[in-house]
Each structure stands twice: as C-alpha cells, then as structure tokens.
C-alpha positions in Angstrom: -51.1 30.5 182.4 -53.5 33.4 182.9 -55.1 34.7 179.8 -54.9 38.5 179.5 -58.5 38.9 178.2 -60.0 36.9 181.0 -57.8 38.6 183.6 -58.8 42.1 182.5 -62.5 41.2 182.2 -62.6 39.8 185.7 -60.9 42.6 187.4 -63.0 45.1 185.5 -66.2 43.4 186.6 -64.8 43.3 190.2 -64.4 47.1 190.0 -67.9 47.6 188.8 -69.6 45.0 191.1 -67.7 45.3 194.3 -67.3 49.1 194.9 -68.3 48.9 198.5 -66.0 46.0 199.2 -63.2 47.9 197.7 -63.8 51.0 199.8 -63.5 48.8 202.9 -60.3 47.2 201.5 -58.8 50.6 200.8 -59.6 51.8 204.4 -58.2 48.7 206.0 -54.9 49.1 204.0 -54.7 52.7 205.0 -55.3 52.1 208.7 -52.8 49.2 208.8 -50.1 51.4 207.2 -50.4 53.9 210.0 -49.7 51.4 212.9 -46.2 51.9 214.3 -46.5 49.0 216.8 -49.3 46.4 217.2 -51.2 45.6 220.3 -54.4 43.6 221.1 -56.8 46.4 220.3 -55.3 47.3 217.0 -55.0 43.6 216.0 -58.7 43.3 216.6 -59.8 46.6 215.0 -57.9 46.2 211.8 -56.9 42.6 211.2 -59.5 40.4 212.9 -62.4 42.5 211.8 -61.0 42.4 208.2 -60.9 38.7 208.4 -64.5 38.6 209.7 -65.8 40.7 206.9 -63.9 38.6 204.4 -65.7 35.5 205.6 -63.0 34.0 207.7 -64.7 32.8 210.8 -63.7 32.1 214.4 -60.6 34.4 214.1 -62.0 36.4 217.1 -61.0 33.4 219.2 -57.3 33.8 218.3 -54.8 35.0 220.9 -54.5 38.7 219.9 -51.6 39.4 222.2 -49.6 36.6 220.7 -50.4 37.7 217.1 -49.3 41.3 217.9 -46.1 40.1 219.4 -45.2 38.0 216.4 -45.9 40.9 214.0 -43.8 43.3 216.1 -41.0 40.7 216.3 -40.8 40.6 212.5 -41.1 44.4 212.1 -37.5 44.7 210.9 -38.2 42.1 208.1 -41.4 43.8 207.1 -39.7 47.2 206.9 -37.4 45.7 204.3 -40.5 45.4 202.0 -41.4 49.1 202.4 -40.0 50.4 199.1 -40.5 47.3 196.9 -43.2 45.1 195.5 -43.7 41.5 194.4 -42.4 42.2 190.9 -39.1 43.7 192.1 -38.5 41.6 195.2 -35.9 38.9 195.1 -38.1 36.2 196.6 -35.4 33.6 196.9 -33.3 36.0 199.0 -36.2 36.2 201.5 -37.5 32.6 201.2 -36.6 31.5 204.7 -37.8 34.7 206.3 -41.2 34.6 204.5 -41.7 30.9 205.3 -40.7 31.4 209.0 -43.1 34.3 209.4 -45.9 32.3 207.9 -45.2 29.4 210.2 -45.0 31.6 213.2 -48.5 32.8 212.7 -50.0 29.6 211.3 -48.5 27.3 214.0 -48.5 29.5 217.1 -51.8 31.4 216.8 -54.7 29.0 217.1 -57.7 29.8 214.9 -55.5 31.5 212.3 -54.6 29.2 209.4 -52.8 29.8 206.1 -55.8 31.7 204.6 -55.9 34.1 207.6 -52.1 34.5 207.6 -52.0 35.4 203.9 -54.7 38.0 204.4 -53.0 39.5 207.4 -49.6 39.7 205.6 -51.3 41.3 202.6 -52.8 44.0 204.9 -49.3 44.6 206.4 -47.5 44.6 203.1 -50.0 44.7 200.3 -47.4 45.2 197.5 -45.7 41.9 198.3 -48.1 39.3 199.7 -51.0 37.8 197.7 -54.0 36.4 199.6 -54.9 32.8 199.1 -56.9 29.9 200.4 -57.0 26.1 199.9 -59.0 26.3 196.7 -56.6 28.8 195.2 -53.7 26.5 196.2 -55.5 23.7 194.2 -55.9 26.1 191.2 -52.1 26.5 191.1 -51.4 22.9 191.9 -49.7 23.8 195.2 -49.7 22.2 198.6 -51.8 24.1 201.2 -48.8 24.8 203.5 -46.1 27.4 203.9 -43.8 25.9 201.3 -46.7 25.8 198.9 -47.5 29.5 199.6 -44.0 30.6 198.8 -44.1 28.7 195.5 -47.5 30.3 194.8 -45.9 33.8 195.3 -43.3 33.0 192.8 -45.9 31.8 190.3 -48.0 35.0 190.8 -44.9 37.1 190.2 -44.2 35.2 187.0 -47.8 35.5 185.8 -47.9 39.2 186.5 -44.7 39.7 184.5 -46.3 37.9 181.6 -49.5 39.8 181.8 -47.6 43.1 181.7 -45.6 42.0 178.7 -48.8 41.0 176.9 -50.2 44.5 177.5 -47.0 46.0 176.1 -47.5 43.9 172.9 -51.0 45.3 172.7 -49.5 48.8 172.6 -50.0 49.7 176.3 -47.1 51.8 177.5 -46.2 51.6 181.2 -48.9 48.9 181.8 -48.1 48.6 185.5 -48.7 52.3 186.1 -51.9 52.2 183.9 -53.3 49.3 185.9 -52.5 50.9 189.2 -54.1 54.2 188.1 -57.3 52.6 186.8 -57.9 50.2 189.7 -56.1 52.0 192.5 -54.8 48.7 193.9 -51.5 46.8 194.0 -51.1 44.1 191.4 -51.2 41.5 194.1 -54.8 42.4 194.8 -55.7 42.3 191.1 -54.4 38.8 190.7 -56.2 37.8 193.9 -59.5 39.0 192.4 -58.8 36.9 189.3 -58.0 33.9 191.5 -61.1 34.4 193.7 -63.5 34.4 190.7 -61.8 31.4 189.1 -62.0 29.0 192.0 -65.0 29.6 194.2 -67.9 27.7 192.7 -70.4 29.3 194.9 -69.7 32.6 193.2 -70.7 31.5 189.7 -74.1 32.9 190.1 -72.6 36.2 191.4 -70.3 36.3 188.4 -73.2 35.5 186.1 -75.1 38.4 187.6 -72.1 40.7 187.2 -71.9 39.7 183.6 -75.5 40.5 183.0 -75.4 43.9 184.7 -72.1 45.1 183.5 -71.0 44.6 179.9 -67.3 44.4 179.7 -65.3 43.9 176.5 -61.6 43.2 176.3 -61.0 45.6 173.4 -62.7 48.4 175.2 -60.6 47.9 178.4 -57.5 48.0 176.2 -58.5 51.2 174.6 -59.2 52.8 177.9 -55.8 51.7 179.3 -54.2 53.4 176.4 
C-alpha cells in the first residue's frame, strides 16, 4: 500500500527537480493528442523520440510502419477512452481489448517490449495507461507480461482511490482536482513518478540530491493543497 506522505513528498520533489523533463513530457502529450492518423514520420517524431529521451534504447530499429498500422487499427478502441480516466474506467469491461492491444505491439513490433508499449499507450491515452517496466512489475509483485500489466493497472487504480480518500480525511476537498491543478498532470503520471523513484536503485543518489536541494514536508504540501 502506498503511504500518502511518501507519495506526496516524491511527486513534489519530482516537480521541483525535473522541470525540464516535465516540459518535454507536456509537449509530447500535446503533440500526440493532435494526431488524427499515424504514419511512419509521426511515429518517429513523437513516439520513438520520446522513448529515446526516456532511456529506452534501440527503439529506432522498430518497424515504424507496422506500429502506425496497429495504432490506427485500434483507433476505435482508443477513442472510447477519450472522455474517461483510469479511476472511472471499467477495466474489466475492456480487459481483453487492452491485453490484445498490448500483445499486438509487444509481439509484432520487434525492439518494442512491454516497457516501450506502456509508454506509447500512455502518450496516446495518458489518463488511462500507466507507464511501467520490469522493475516496477517486481515492486507490485506482477509478472512482466501483458496479463501482469493489466493486473498492475487495476492495482494503480485501487491505490489512487485510496490516496484520494486519505486526502479527504486530511481535509482536502476535491483532492483529484487539487492534484491536477498543482502538478498539471494526470494521476497516472503521478503514480508513475512515485513508482520510478521507488524501484530504480541507480536513482538513489539523484533522490538524495533532490532531498538536499529541495526541502519538502508532508504537512506543508497538505496545507498548500487546501
């Protein structure tokens, strides 16, 4: 179970430490939202370059035409997620669709594994899909496969619901809106930032530096959210 104080302190430090990273993320989300139909050039400009900058290597070797075709083929499904988000989506209803889409990209596009697939789908529908990798799968005790990813999504939904309820108990009205306004991101991205800091051992020094440079206190964050 995610502890509220740790969650808020991590995403607050992320906001302070990774401002440049966030601006790139915001731009990528904006550009992807404007694409009516994908082709090789757009796949490279917005998806592959995002993966490169996020440290996912060799994705430039992927078959861009095949990836564009898969995304376009699932366009009707993705459109169903336009006016919803992870908290409100009936995941069980779309279970097979989500797993099939993941498997299409993971199995049919060489050089794109589950990590890349989760990031691509997050760019396409940031309100629904949470990014992950094999280390995050271990954190949640899930298999690093498509079934495991779907189970991971359900856990993320449950954890976010609990965090929002905890915020309400601390006197925060409309906590979801308050978090969105403060961080300018979907909740799926906020929980990804928490996960990222929790699992990647090589980032401990980075987190230590952030702690030293930016003083963040749980009670202060709560007061500002109010």
